[in-house]
Structures are given as C-alpha cells and as structure tokens.
NUTORGU-746622 format. One record per residue (C-alpha): residue number from 1; y, x, z; residue in three letters. Coordinates in steps of 0.2 Angstrom, whole numbers. Each point is the difference from the previous one (the first is absolute). Layout:
<nodes>
NUM, Y, X, Z, ALA
...
</nodes>
This chain:
<nodes>
1, 76, -22, 35, MET
2, -10, -9, 14, PHE
3, -15, 4, -8, ILE
4, 3, 20, -1, VAL
5, 6, 0, 19, GLY
6, -18, -10, 4, SER
7, -11, 14, -9, PHE
8, 10, 12, 9, ILE
9, -1, -6, 15, GLY
10, -20, 0, -1, VAL
11, 2, 19, -3, LEU
12, 10, 5, 13, LEU
13, -14, -13, 11, LEU
14, -15, 11, -8, LEU
15, 8, 18, 8, TRP
16, 6, -5, 14, ARG
17, -18, -3, 6, GLY
18, 0, -20, -2, ASN
19, -9, -4, -15, LEU
20, -17, 9, -3, HIS
21, -4, 0, -22, PHE
22, -19, 5, -5, TYR
23, 8, 12, -11, SER
24, 12, 14, 13, THR
25, -2, 6, 15, ILE
26, 13, 0, 14, GLY
27, 10, -10, -13, GLY
28, 2, 13, -13, LEU
29, -13, 13, -3, LEU
30, -13, -7, -16, PRO
31, -17, -4, 3, TYR
32, -13, -7, -10, ASP
33, 5, -4, -18, ASP
34, 17, 3, 5, ALA
35, -4, 17, 5, GLY
36, -9, 4, -18, GLY
37, 16, -4, -9, TYR
38, 11, 10, 12, TYR
39, -12, 13, -1, ASP
40, 0, -1, -20, ASP
41, 18, -2, 0, ALA
42, 0, 16, 9, ARG
43, -12, 9, -10, ARG
44, 13, -4, -18, VAL
45, 15, 6, 9, LEU
46, -11, 16, 1, ALA
47, -4, 1, -18, GLY
48, -17, -6, 1, GLY
49, -7, -19, -5, ARG
50, -5, -16, 6, PHE
51, -17, 0, 7, SER
52, -12, -15, -8, MET
53, 5, -11, 16, PHE
54, 21, 0, -4, ALA
55, -5, 0, -20, ALA
56, -7, -15, -1, ARG
57, 19, -6, 6, ARG
58, 11, 12, -4, PRO
59, 17, -8, 0, LEU
60, 1, -4, 19, ALA
61, -6, 19, 4, PRO
62, 10, 7, -15, GLY
63, 17, -11, 8, LEU
64, -3, 7, 18, LEU
65, -2, 19, -7, ALA
66, 17, -3, -10, THR
67, 8, -7, 19, LEU
68, -8, 15, 8, LEU
69, 9, 10, -11, ALA
70, 18, -6, 0, ALA
71, -2, -3, 20, THR
72, -6, 19, 1, GLY
73, -17, -6, 6, GLY
74, 7, -13, 12, ASN
75, -16, -14, 3, LEU
76, 12, -8, 12, GLN
77, 15, -3, -13, VAL
78, -13, -4, -15, SER
79, -10, -15, 7, VAL
80, 17, -4, 5, ALA
81, 6, -1, -16, ILE
82, -16, -9, -6, LEU
83, 1, -13, 14, THR
84, 20, -2, -5, ILE
85, -7, -2, -19, MET
86, -13, -14, 6, ASP
87, 15, -9, 8, GLY
88, 14, 1, -13, LEU
89, -13, -7, -14, CYS
90, -4, -14, 13, CYS
91, 18, -3, 0, PHE
92, 1, -1, -19, ALA
93, -14, -10, -2, PHE
94, 5, -13, 12, ALA
95, 19, 1, -7, ARG
96, -8, -5, -19, GLU
97, -11, -15, 10, ILE
98, 16, -5, 10, GLY
99, 10, -1, -17, ARG
100, -11, -9, -10, SER
101, -10, -10, 15, SER
102, 12, -4, 14, GLY
103, 2, 11, 16, THR
104, -17, -10, 11, ILE
105, -10, 7, -15, ALA
106, 6, 18, 1, ALA
107, 1, 1, 18, ALA
108, -19, -6, -1, ILE
109, -6, 12, -15, ALA
110, 11, 15, 12, ALA
111, -10, -7, 14, ALA
112, -15, 0, -9, VAL
113, 1, 18, -7, LEU
114, 5, 9, 14, PHE
115, -14, -7, 9, ALA
116, -12, 9, -12, PHE
117, 9, 16, -2, GLN
118, 7, 4, 19, PHE
119, -14, 8, 6, ARG
120, 2, 12, -13, TYR
121, 14, 7, 8, ALA
122, 3, 17, 4, GLY
123, -18, 5, -9, THR
124, -5, 10, -16, ALA
125, -10, -12, -7, VAL
126, 0, -9, -20, THR
127, 6, -15, 6, GLU
128, 18, 5, 0, HIS
129, -1, 4, -19, VAL
130, -9, -16, -5, GLY
131, 11, -11, 11, PHE
132, 16, 8, -6, SER
133, -4, -3, -19, LEU
134, -8, -15, 2, GLY
135, 14, -9, 9, ALA
136, 14, 7, -11, LEU
137, -12, -4, -14, GLY
138, 1, -18, 8, PHE
139, 16, 1, 0, ALA
140, 2, 4, -16, LEU
141, -9, -14, -7, LEU
142, 11, -14, 10, VAL
143, 15, 7, -7, GLN
144, -3, 2, -16, SER
145, -18, -7, -6, ALA
146, 1, -17, -9, PRO
147, -9, -15, 16, ALA
148, -16, 0, -11, ALA
149, -4, 19, 1, ALA
150, 6, 2, 20, PHE
151, -13, -15, 3, SER
152, -12, 6, -10, ALA
153, 1, 18, 10, LEU
154, -2, -10, 17, CYS
155, -11, -13, -5, ASP
156, -12, 15, -5, SER
157, 1, 10, 15, ARG
158, 0, -16, 13, LEU
159, -4, -15, -8, GLY
160, -20, 6, 0, GLY
161, -2, -5, -16, ASP
162, -7, 16, -9, TRP
163, -20, -3, 0, GLY
164, -8, 18, 0, GLN
165, 17, 11, -1, THR
166, 14, 0, 11, PHE
167, 16, -4, -11, GLY
168, -8, -10, -14, THR
169, 12, -12, -7, LEU
170, -5, -19, 3, GLY
171, -2, -14, -11, ALA
172, 16, -8, 6, GLY
173, 10, 17, -6, THR
174, 14, -5, -14, ASP
175, -5, 15, -10, PHE
176, 15, -6, -15, ASP
177, 12, 1, 12, SER
178, -5, 19, 2, ILE
179, -3, 5, -15, LEU
180, 13, -9, -9, GLN
181, 12, 12, 12, ARG
182, -11, 17, -5, ALA
183, 1, -4, -16, GLN
184, 17, -11, -5, PRO
185, 4, -7, -15, THR
</nodes>
C-alpha cells in the first residue's frame, strides 16, 4: 500500500502549495482542460448535457459528475477519490507483476506508473480514467491471460513495431496460441 500512500502524499503536497500542476489553481481549482471537465460535470448535475468539449471523452466527466453527486458537490473529496483510485489501480498492477515476475519487477512497474501519473493527482482531468482502466486491464491480463496474449499486448504498445498504426501486432506474435485460447477445441 506504499503506492497508494505515495499518491496521497502528492495530493497533500499539492493542497499545501508545495507542488504546482498545470491544470489547477491553488492546488484545487480546475483550470484549462480540467476546468472544462469540471464545468461539464456540474452542468450534467444541473440537468444539462455535456458540451462538445467533454463529449469527446465522456467517461471522465461522467465519473467526476458521479463523484460530485456522491460527495454533495465536494470537489476536493472527489479529486481525492480519483487520486486514490489511481493508487489502488497502480497497486493492483504492481501486485500482479510481482506475482508473475518478482518483487524487483513489481517495484519497477510501480515506479514507472507513478512517475507517469503523479502529475495528475488532485486534478479533474481524463487521465484518471484512462490510467485506472489501463492499469486494471494490464493487471487482469497478467493474472489470467496466456503469456502469448500478454506478450502481444506489450509488444503492440511498447515494441515500436507497429508501422503506421499504434497497437498493430508484429510479425513475432504467437497468433496460434492467442486464437486457440479464444476458440478452444
């Protein structure tokens, strides 16, 4: 749970004014993209619809609207929940990496994820939803997918062998193993 504590620590530093991120003013008030998502979340709570801005990425402002409704409109508690969600998903991913590849690999995975995501702590941006769903998806793959499927996903995202389309599976992909899992005999 050190990972979750690290995310909370960043959040507290932000709120104390010791950190400054591009999408907040004074450590809390949403600015720029975060402001647009926050405004649209409030608009939905007032019975309106998303603007074209938030409609491009409706999951994040929808989640923010849900959290705002659940917390009585408390933005600080809502972004704290988003930040804790990031930490828990990072923990789930690191735990599964640790089970499959050892403690050192888990620590490296957690450090890389934290290094990417910490700058969004305490903000109302869409990266919370993408990060959390991505980390949970990878954790589930590590936990239950055959090695060929997990390797193909990692190669398609990290291998750089995708030509003109990000995520394309490379020539070294073990398609037979992946298809056999999808269509057992």
